[in-house]
Structures are given as C-alpha cells and as structure tokens.
N, C-alpha and C positions, 0 to 999 in steps of 0.2 A: 421555430426550431423543431417542434414536434412534427410538423408537416414534412420537414426535410428528412427527419429520421424515418418517418413512415414511407416516404418515397424511396429512400435508400434500401429499405427492407433488410437491415442487418440480421444475421442469424441469432445474435446475442445482444441484449441491451443491459448494461450494468449501471446501477445508481449509486451515488456517493452523497454524503451529507443528508441522508434521510430518504423519504419516499415522495414521489409526486402524487397528485390527486388520483382518486379511483378511476375517473373517466380517462385519464391519460394512460394509466396502467392497462385498462381495458382496450384502448385503441392499439397499444403496442402488442398486447397479447393477440388481438384479432389479426395483426399483421403476420403472425406466425413466429415472432421472436421468442426465444427463451429469455426469461427475465431473472436478473440477479441483483442483489443489493448488499452493501457493506454493513456489517454489524460489529460494534465494538463491545457489546454486552449481550447477555441473554435477553434482556427486555427488548432491545432493538431487533434481535433475531426473531423473537415472538411476533413483533409487529410486521416483520417481513413475511413471516408465514401467514399471518392473518390477512395480509393484503393479497395473498394468492400468488406470490412469486415462486420461481422454480429452484433457485439456488441462493445460498447464503455465503458471502465472503467474510470469513472470520478474520478481522484485522487486529492483530496483536499490537501491543504498545511499541514493539521493536520496529514497526514498519516505517519506511521513509515516506515523505510527502504528507499530505493533509490527513488528519484523523477523520474517519468517516462518521464520527459521533453525530447523532441527530441534533442534539442541542449543545452547541459549543460552550454555553454558559452553565450547563448542568453538571452533575457529578460525573466523573470519569473513573471507572474501576481500574483502568490502566493494567488490564490483564495481559499476560504474555500470550503469544500465539498458541502455545501448547495448552495453557490453562483455559483459554477461551474455546479452543476446539473441543476440549473435553466437556465443557459446559453445554455445547450445542449439538452434540452427536445424537441426542435422544429426541430431537425435534421432528424427525421424520423427513427432513429435506437434505439433499447433498450439501456438504459443507466444504468450502474451498479455504485452505489455510493460507494466510498471508501475513508476512512480517518477519524480517530477519533471516529469510531462507536464502542461502547464498550458493549452495552446491547440491549435487544430486544425493549425497549421503543424508543431508538434512531433509531434503524433499522426501526421500524414502522413509525416513523416520515418521514424518507426518502422514504419509500415505498408509504406512503400517498401523498407525494409531487410529485410522478411520476416515481421514480426509478423502474426499472424492477426487481432489486435485490440489495443486499448490499454485499460488500466484507469486511471481517473482518480478520485482521491478528494479531495485538497486543493482542486482546482479547483471543487468543488461545495460546499465548506463555507460559503462566503459567500452561497449561495443562501438565500432566505427559507424554503424547505422543509426545510433542514437543521436538526438539533436543537441546534446550537451556541447557547450563551447569549450575552447581550449583551457580557459581558467577553471571551469568546472571539472574537466578531466584531470587537470593537474592536481587539484585539491583531492579528488577521489584517489588518484594514484599515490598520494603521500599521506592519506588518512591513517590514523591510528585508532586503536580501541578507545572509546569514550569521546571521540571528536564530534559526535552528533548530539543535538539538543532538540527538545520539544519546545517550540516557541510560537507565540502569537505575533511577534514583532514584525514579521515579514508580510503576513497577509491579513492578520486580524482573526484568524482561526488557528487552533492548535495544529501544528505541522512539524515534522521532524526533518532536519537538514543539518548540513555541516556548519558548525559554529563559526561566526564571523563578527565583525564590529557591530552590525545591526542587531544580531541576537544578543550580544553582550549588553548593548544599550537597553534592550527590552528586559533584561534581568535585573537592572539596577533598581534599588528601592524607590528612587525618584521618577521612575518611568511613568509617563502619563497613561491615563485610561484610553484605550484605543477605540476608534470608530469601528463599526461593523465591517465584516467582509462584504464586498471586495474593495472598499474604499482604501484601506491600508495597503492592500496588494497593488492597486493602481499607483499609489504614491511611491511605494518602494521600487516598483518597476521603473518609474521615472527617475528616481534617485540613482538607481543602478545604471541606467542608461547614461546619466551624466558623469558618474564616477568611474564606471568600468571596473575591471578587476573582480575581486571577490568580497570586498568589505560589505556590500549591501545586496549581494546576489542571493537569489533563491536557489541554492544548491541542494535540492532535496535528496536525502539518502537515509537508509535505515541503519540500525546499529551495526550491521555487518559490512558497512561500506569499505572498511580497510581490507576486506577479502575479495573485492571485485576483481574479476579477471578480464584483462583487455584482449579481446579476440573477436573476430567476426561472429555475428549472432548465430549463423548456421553452425559454426564450429562449437560454440558454447552449448547450443541445444544438443548437438551430438555428444559432447562431453557429459552433459547432465544425464543423458540417456544411459551412457555407459556406467556412470556412477550410481544411478538408481538401480540398474540391473545388477551391478556388483554387490550393492548393499542387500538387495533381496536374496541373492545367492548366499550371502553370508548368513542372513537370517534363517534361510532354509537349512543350511548346514548346522546351525546351532540347534534348531528344532529337532533335526534328525539325531544329533548327538545326545539330546535329552531323552 
C-alpha cells in the first residue's frame, strides 16, 4: 500500500487512527508530500509535531465518522472542535478544524479563531457526487438534532453516525465485548448487505447532520465561499464600529 501511495505521489497524505512508523513517514516526506494527521487531544497533537508532520487536523467530538483517537481503548477527552482548536494553536503547526462545521458562517468563525483551514465531511454527504446510497440520503434528509450517536457497535472503534437498530443494540447493558477493529466492521457490513435498509448500516454523520444541504458539490463550495466572505465582512464592520 505504501508503494502504491509513493507511486501516485499525492500532494497531501493525511493519517487517521494514529501515526505510521518513522521510516514510512520519511519515505512519504521524501516523495514531496505534505503530511497531516488527526488529533483528538493535545497529547496526540504533540506526538504529530514530534513525528515531524506539517499539519494537525483537530477533530472535535462533533465530527462524523471514526474518531481519530490513537488508542481506542484509552481515555477520550471528548473535546469540542472549538475547545480542541484553542488547545492546539500554540504548538507552532497549522491546525485544521474538523467536526460539526456545516456552513460558511461556522467555517469563518473557526478561521477567525486561528484555524488554518476547516475540514467538512457531513456537509457534503447530501451532494449527488457523494457515494451515499438512497437509504443514507433519506436518513440524512430527515435527520433531527440529537439523531447521531458515538458508537463502537458498527466497526469496533468509536465512530459517530445516525442512530439505528445496531447502535441501539450496542448501547444495551447486555451488549457483548466487541472484537477489535476491523473484525466488527466486516461483520456489520455483511449483516447490512443481507438486511438492506438502515437498521445495520454505517451512516456516518456529525452532530450537524440535520443541517446538510442537498446540492451539487460545486454549488455548495460556491455557497460556502459566499457565506465565509459575508461573515468576514460582518466581522470587519464590527471591528470598525468598535
């Protein structure tokens, strides 16, 4: 897999679930790639800096999909995106804010707070270019505040998605101890393939899922750009008034 990445020579390589070995990091750096990694805590961000990477993705607890936590069985500070960003800005590396950011006004707020960029996932799931199936899109379109949960039941690692029968089974007091990732994920994918629908599906989504806007990705990017610009104009006006 490393050989395939080196051959493709991507401009950016981003790691999740921790860091690879030093020799792999060196090989990727020598290829000219900019290197980033997800941190869910200051300790993980410090490890990313020590490893010599270029960017830190600050993943707040609101984020959809898998937690990037290095040790899934270790303590999780469960910091919000805003709190985590604040904790990492003094580390000397550009920090990308990720988690629960659904529109340009929110993006502008994080950029104004010191983020070098924002990372948005759930905001784009409703776009026709996304690989989400019809059941996933329907659940996203009818989502309400509080419909997402952090669960291990689907994959064996903490991940946030839209609640369903499988996540509810995982919350029950009698739920069994789960095998390690990705054994559980492989099993749940087979279960979903047999059952269909949404009862056992991995419909990853952040806490802002109910605010996803269904439109082509290019239109959404253009709208985000307008919202960000409008927000910064508003901030400039406030500063001038002061």
